[in-house]
C-alpha positions as CSV (number, residue, x, y, z in Angstrom):
1,M,83.1,95.3,67.1
2,D,79.6,95.0,66.0
3,L,77.2,93.1,68.3
4,E,76.6,90.5,65.8
5,R,80.2,89.7,65.2
6,Q,80.8,89.4,69.0
7,T,77.9,87.1,69.3
8,R,79.1,85.0,66.4
9,L,82.6,85.0,68.0
10,A,81.1,83.7,71.1
11,W,79.1,80.9,69.8
12,D,82.3,79.8,67.9
13,A,84.0,79.8,71.4
14,Y,81.1,77.7,72.5
15,G,81.3,75.2,69.8
16,T,85.3,75.0,70.2
17,H,84.8,74.3,74.0
18,H,82.4,71.2,73.1
19,L,84.8,70.0,70.4
20,R,87.7,69.8,72.8
21,R,85.5,68.2,75.4
22,G,84.2,65.8,73.0
23,T,80.5,66.4,74.1
24,P,78.4,63.6,72.9
25,L,75.5,64.5,70.7
26,T,72.3,62.7,71.4
27,E,70.0,62.1,68.8
28,V,66.4,63.4,68.6
29,D,63.2,62.2,67.3
30,Q,61.1,65.2,67.5
31,I,61.7,69.1,67.2
32,T,62.4,70.3,70.6
33,W,61.1,73.9,70.3
34,G,61.5,75.2,73.8
35,P,62.8,74.4,77.4
36,A,60.5,71.6,78.1
37,A,59.8,68.3,76.1
38,D,56.1,69.1,75.9
39,G,56.3,71.3,72.8
40,P,54.3,70.9,69.5
41,G,57.2,68.7,68.0
42,D,57.2,68.0,64.2
43,G,53.6,68.2,63.8
44,I,53.5,72.1,63.9
45,L,55.8,72.1,60.6
46,G,53.2,70.2,58.4
47,D,54.1,68.1,55.5
48,L,57.7,68.3,54.6
49,R,58.1,65.6,52.3
50,G,60.3,66.6,49.3
51,L,60.2,70.2,50.5
52,R,63.3,72.6,50.6
53,V,63.9,73.4,54.3
54,L,66.2,75.8,56.1
55,D,67.4,75.4,59.7
56,L,68.6,78.6,60.6
57,G,71.3,78.8,63.1
58,C,71.5,75.0,63.1
59,G,74.3,74.4,65.5
60,P,75.6,70.8,65.6
61,A,72.5,70.0,63.3
62,R,70.6,67.4,65.2
63,H,67.2,68.7,64.2
64,A,68.1,69.3,60.7
65,A,69.4,65.5,60.3
66,H,66.4,64.3,62.0
67,L,63.9,66.1,59.3
68,A,66.2,65.0,56.3
69,R,66.0,61.3,57.7
70,A,62.3,61.4,58.8
71,Y,60.4,63.1,56.0
72,A,63.0,62.8,52.9
73,A,63.2,66.7,53.0
74,Q,66.1,68.6,51.2
75,V,67.3,70.4,54.5
76,D,70.0,73.1,54.5
77,G,71.5,73.9,57.9
78,V,73.4,77.1,58.2
79,D,75.5,78.4,61.0
80,A,78.0,81.3,61.2
81,S,80.1,79.4,63.6
82,P,82.9,77.2,62.0
83,S,83.3,75.0,65.1
84,Q,79.6,74.4,65.3
85,I,79.4,73.3,61.6
86,E,82.5,71.2,62.2
87,R,80.6,69.4,64.9
88,A,77.7,68.9,62.6
89,R,79.8,67.5,59.8
90,T,81.6,65.3,62.0
91,R,78.5,63.8,63.3
92,Y,76.7,63.9,60.0
93,P,79.0,63.5,57.2
94,D,76.6,61.8,54.7
95,V,72.7,62.1,55.6
96,P,70.8,62.1,52.4
97,G,69.3,65.4,51.7
98,L,71.3,67.2,54.3
99,Q,73.4,70.2,53.1
100,L,75.6,72.0,56.1
101,V,76.8,75.6,55.3
102,N,79.0,77.6,57.2
103,A,77.9,81.1,56.5
104,D,76.3,84.5,57.9
105,A,72.6,83.7,57.8
106,V,71.6,86.9,56.0
107,E,74.3,86.3,53.4
108,H,73.1,82.8,52.8
109,L,69.3,84.0,52.5
110,G,70.4,86.3,49.7
111,T,72.0,83.8,47.4
112,A,70.1,80.5,48.1
113,A,67.2,79.3,46.1
114,P,63.9,79.9,47.7
115,Y,62.8,77.9,50.6
116,D,59.4,76.0,51.3
117,V,59.8,76.3,55.0
118,I,62.4,78.1,57.4
119,Y,62.5,77.3,61.0
120,S,64.9,78.5,63.7
121,L,65.5,77.2,67.2
122,N,66.3,79.8,69.7
123,T,68.7,81.7,67.1
124,F,66.4,84.1,65.7
125,H,67.0,86.6,68.5
126,F,70.9,86.8,67.8
127,L,70.2,88.8,64.4
128,D,69.1,92.4,64.2
129,P,65.6,92.1,63.1
130,H,65.9,94.9,60.3
131,R,68.8,92.9,58.8
132,L,67.4,89.5,59.1
133,L,63.7,89.9,58.2
134,P,63.8,91.4,54.9
135,A,66.3,88.7,53.5
136,L,64.2,86.1,55.0
137,A,61.0,87.1,53.6
138,T,62.4,87.1,50.2
139,A,64.1,83.8,50.8
140,L,60.7,82.2,51.3
141,K,58.7,81.2,48.5
142,P,55.3,82.7,47.9
143,G,53.1,80.6,50.5
144,G,56.2,79.6,52.2
145,R,56.2,78.8,56.0
146,L,58.2,80.1,58.8
147,Y,58.7,78.9,62.2
148,F,60.9,80.1,65.0
149,T,61.4,80.3,68.8
150,V,62.7,83.6,70.6
151,L,63.4,84.3,74.2
152,H,60.6,86.3,75.9
153,T,61.8,86.1,79.8
154,N,65.3,84.9,80.9
155,S,65.8,82.6,83.8
156,A,66.2,85.7,86.1
157,G,62.9,87.1,85.2
158,D,64.1,90.0,82.8
159,G,61.2,90.4,80.4
160,P,61.2,91.6,76.6
161,T,61.4,95.2,75.6
162,S,59.1,97.1,73.1
163,T,61.7,98.8,71.2
164,V,64.0,97.3,68.7
165,I,67.3,97.1,70.6
166,S,69.8,94.3,71.8
167,R,70.7,93.3,75.3
168,P,73.5,91.3,76.7
169,E,72.9,87.7,77.9
170,I,75.2,85.4,79.5
171,L,76.1,81.8,77.8
172,R,77.1,79.7,80.5
173,L,79.7,76.8,79.8
174,A,80.4,73.5,81.4
175,G,83.2,74.0,83.6
176,G,82.1,77.4,85.1
177,S,83.1,80.1,82.4
178,D,80.8,82.4,80.9
179,L,80.3,84.1,77.3
180,T,78.3,87.1,76.6
181,V,76.1,87.3,73.7
182,H,73.7,90.0,72.5
183,M,70.0,89.2,71.8
184,W,66.9,91.3,70.6
185,V,64.3,90.3,73.2
186,L,61.3,91.7,72.0
187,T,57.6,91.6,72.9
188,P,55.4,89.4,70.8
189,E,53.4,92.5,69.6
190,L,56.7,94.1,68.4
191,W,57.8,90.8,66.6
192,E,54.4,90.4,65.0
193,D,54.7,94.4,63.8
194,L,58.1,93.7,62.6
195,L,57.1,90.6,60.6
196,M,54.3,92.4,59.1
197,Q,56.4,95.3,58.1
198,Y,58.4,92.9,56.0
199,G,55.6,91.1,54.3
200,L,55.1,88.1,56.6
201,R,51.9,87.4,58.5
202,V,51.7,85.7,61.9
203,Q,49.3,82.6,62.2
204,G,49.9,81.7,65.8
205,I,52.0,82.2,68.8
206,T,52.9,79.5,71.4
207,V,54.0,80.0,75.0
208,L,56.9,77.6,76.0
209,D,57.8,77.9,79.7
210,A,60.7,76.2,81.7
211,P,59.1,73.0,83.7
212,Q,61.3,74.1,86.9
213,E,59.3,76.3,89.4
214,D,62.4,78.4,90.1
215,N,63.4,79.1,86.6
216,N,61.6,81.9,85.0
217,A,62.6,81.3,81.4
218,S,60.0,81.4,78.8
219,Y,60.1,81.4,74.9
220,R,57.6,82.1,72.2
221,L,57.0,80.0,69.1
222,F,55.9,81.8,66.3
223,Q,54.1,80.5,63.1
224,A,54.2,82.8,60.2
225,H,54.0,82.7,56.4
226,R,54.7,84.6,53.2
227,P,51.3,85.4,51.5
228,A,50.9,83.5,48.1
229,R,50.4,87.0,46.5
230,I,52.2,90.4,47.1
231,T,50.4,93.2,48.7
232,A,51.3,96.9,48.0
233,R,51.5,99.8,50.5
234,P,48.9,102.4,49.6
235,R,49.8,106.1,48.5
236,T,49.4,108.7,51.1
237,P,46.3,110.9,50.9
238,K,48.4,114.2,51.2
239,P,47.9,116.1,48.1
240,P,50.9,116.7,45.9
241,V,52.3,120.2,45.2
242,A,51.1,121.9,42.2
243,H,53.9,121.0,39.8
244,A,54.1,117.4,41.1
245,A,50.8,116.4,39.7
246,V,52.5,114.0,37.3
247,G,55.1,111.3,37.9
248,V,57.0,108.7,36.1
249,G,58.0,105.0,37.2
250,A,60.7,103.3,35.3
251,V,60.9,99.3,34.8
252,V,64.5,98.7,34.6
253,F,64.7,94.9,33.7
254,G,67.9,92.9,32.5
255,P,69.6,89.7,32.7
256,R,70.1,90.0,36.7
257,G,66.4,90.9,37.2
258,L,64.2,93.9,38.0
259,L,65.7,96.9,39.6
260,L,64.0,98.0,42.8
261,G,65.1,100.2,45.6
262,R,64.0,100.5,49.4
263,H,62.4,103.8,50.3
264,R,63.1,105.1,53.8
265,L,59.7,104.3,54.8
266,G,60.3,100.6,54.1
267,T,58.7,99.8,50.9
268,R,60.5,98.7,47.6
269,E,59.8,100.6,44.6
270,L,60.9,101.4,41.0
271,P,63.1,104.2,40.3
272,G,61.0,107.5,39.4
273,G,59.6,110.6,40.5
274,T,57.9,113.8,39.7
275,V,58.1,115.6,36.3
276,E,60.0,118.8,36.6
277,P,58.6,122.0,34.7
278,G,60.0,122.0,31.2
279,E,61.0,118.4,30.8
280,S,59.4,115.6,28.8
281,L,58.5,112.3,30.4
282,Q,61.4,110.6,28.9
283,E,63.7,113.2,30.2
284,A,62.1,112.9,33.5
285,V,62.8,109.1,33.6
286,V,66.4,109.7,32.6
287,R,66.9,112.4,35.3
288,E,65.2,110.4,38.2
289,L,67.1,107.3,37.0
290,A,70.3,109.1,37.3
291,E,69.7,111.0,40.6
292,E,68.3,108.0,42.4
293,T,70.6,105.1,41.1
294,G,73.6,106.6,39.3
295,L,72.5,104.7,36.1
296,C,72.8,106.7,32.9
297,A,70.3,106.5,29.9
298,E,69.2,108.6,27.1
299,P,65.7,109.7,26.4
300,A,65.8,107.6,23.2
301,D,66.3,104.6,25.7
302,V,62.8,105.1,27.2
303,R,59.7,103.6,25.9
304,L,56.6,104.9,27.4
305,M,54.1,102.0,28.3
306,G,51.0,103.9,29.4
307,M,49.4,106.4,31.9
308,L,48.4,105.2,35.2
309,L,45.3,107.2,36.7
310,D,44.2,106.6,40.1
311,Q,42.6,108.4,43.1
312,V,43.4,108.7,46.7
313,G,40.6,110.5,48.4
314,D,39.7,113.5,46.3
315,V,43.2,113.9,44.9
316,V,43.8,112.4,41.2
317,R,47.0,110.7,40.6
318,I,48.7,110.5,37.3
319,T,51.9,108.4,36.8
320,F,53.4,107.4,33.3
321,G,54.9,103.9,33.3
322,A,58.1,103.7,31.4
323,L,60.4,100.7,30.2
324,V,64.2,101.7,30.1
325,T,65.5,99.6,27.3
326,R,69.3,100.3,27.8
327,W,71.3,102.0,30.4
328,R,75.0,102.3,31.6
329,G,76.7,101.8,34.9
330,E,75.9,99.8,38.1
331,P,73.0,101.1,40.5
332,A,74.2,102.7,43.8
333,D,72.8,104.6,46.7
334,Q,73.1,108.3,45.9
335,P,73.4,111.2,48.4
336,D,70.3,112.7,50.0
337,E,68.1,110.5,48.1
338,S,65.0,108.9,50.0
339,V,65.4,105.6,48.2
340,G,68.4,103.1,48.2
341,D,69.7,99.9,48.7
342,W,69.1,99.2,44.9
343,R,69.0,95.4,44.1
344,W,68.0,93.3,41.2
345,W,65.1,90.9,41.9
346,P,64.1,87.8,40.0
347,V,60.3,88.5,38.8
348,D,59.3,85.2,40.3
349,A,60.7,86.2,43.8
350,L,59.6,89.9,44.2
351,P,59.9,91.3,47.7
352,P,56.6,91.4,49.5
353,D,56.6,95.1,50.4
354,L,56.0,96.9,47.2
355,F,55.0,100.7,47.0
356,E,51.3,100.6,45.4
357,C,52.1,103.0,42.5
358,S,55.1,100.7,41.5
359,A,53.0,97.5,42.0
360,Q,50.4,99.1,39.6
361,I,53.0,99.9,36.9
362,L,54.5,96.4,37.3
363,T,51.2,94.6,36.7
364,A,50.5,96.7,33.6
365,W,54.0,95.7,32.5
366,R,53.6,91.9,33.3
367,P,49.8,91.2,34.1
368,D,51.0,87.7,35.2
369,L,52.8,88.7,38.3
370,P,51.1,87.8,41.6
371,I,50.7,91.3,43.0
372,D,47.6,92.7,44.6
373,H,47.1,96.6,44.7
374,A,44.4,99.0,44.6
375,P,42.5,99.0,41.4
376,A,43.6,101.7,38.9
377,R,43.1,102.7,35.2
378,F,46.0,102.2,33.2
379,T,45.8,103.4,29.5
380,F,48.3,101.8,27.1
381,I,50.0,104.3,24.7
382,S,52.1,104.1,21.7
383,E,54.9,106.7,20.9
384,L,54.3,108.6,17.7
385,P,56.7,107.7,14.9
386,S,59.5,110.3,14.6
387,P,59.5,112.6,11.6
388,T,62.4,110.9,10.0
389,T,60.5,107.7,9.9
390,A,57.0,109.0,9.3
């Protein structure tokens, strides 16, 4: 059984326990971020009126209901535990603006409309950051805000780790029984690095300690945001091998959006690669598309847009941007390829971790896209008419 599923089952057992006990739910008039009542409250969230807000791991949804009522926000509360959502729906059956969803957080983030604000109270650390953060970054609108609390030191004094691994923690129930959950208890520096890796920027970290002298529990409240513009990872300064001085990048755009894959280095990029000896640019696009994604196209389906000329150190880079107008099949990961996880992305919700060369091609294709990248010279070209139509 994977660790996240084991933790979901534990939280469902926790919710079932309280349903059977009929544990009353007291109302809140402020967000309770940490173990003490002296945290920053609602004020840290900024103006929420009329915004789309997500409570990630809402539990019985007391805070989500409070925000919907107090600020007329459109608040979604999502939780993977059916029993926790049952508790929430029983307590808040008809709060205007509140929607309660029983779903895996990452699956919900992948299907919901983008949010202005996402917050999470002590549930962020129950999900693998490498699964959660890329989905979360793209579910935030450009300029959107993120707030979450994570465990730093438990009540026994066990502190965080500087590696991305989980550890077991005990969830104690009234009546004396215990449940085991698994948590990613990471140093603030590691959390900040992970957030930056997936295109989010940290604006502040607040220390939240337990008020009791004999309780070592301490949490960290992170304030982060998704920049309004998309930044691009620069090229490597390593010179290309002799036959790889010319490359191609393919824009594959259809009803479901723009096709991008994730490189093993973490960036999102267009299908493409180097031109092999003896092949035309169109043939290179067709070959790379098939090798990386499994999609089939014909050279006649490839329209060259222009030549990208940029420089990294003393190395001149030449890449041809191309638009694939027709293809067959469904994109899928291919064996031994460095790029996979192919997905269709709406052009108004592109991921924040684009490879620089792909970013340059995309802004040549669509200058209106809010993408920041190193300057490059893009020369537009027109294909010559074929001899049969000349």
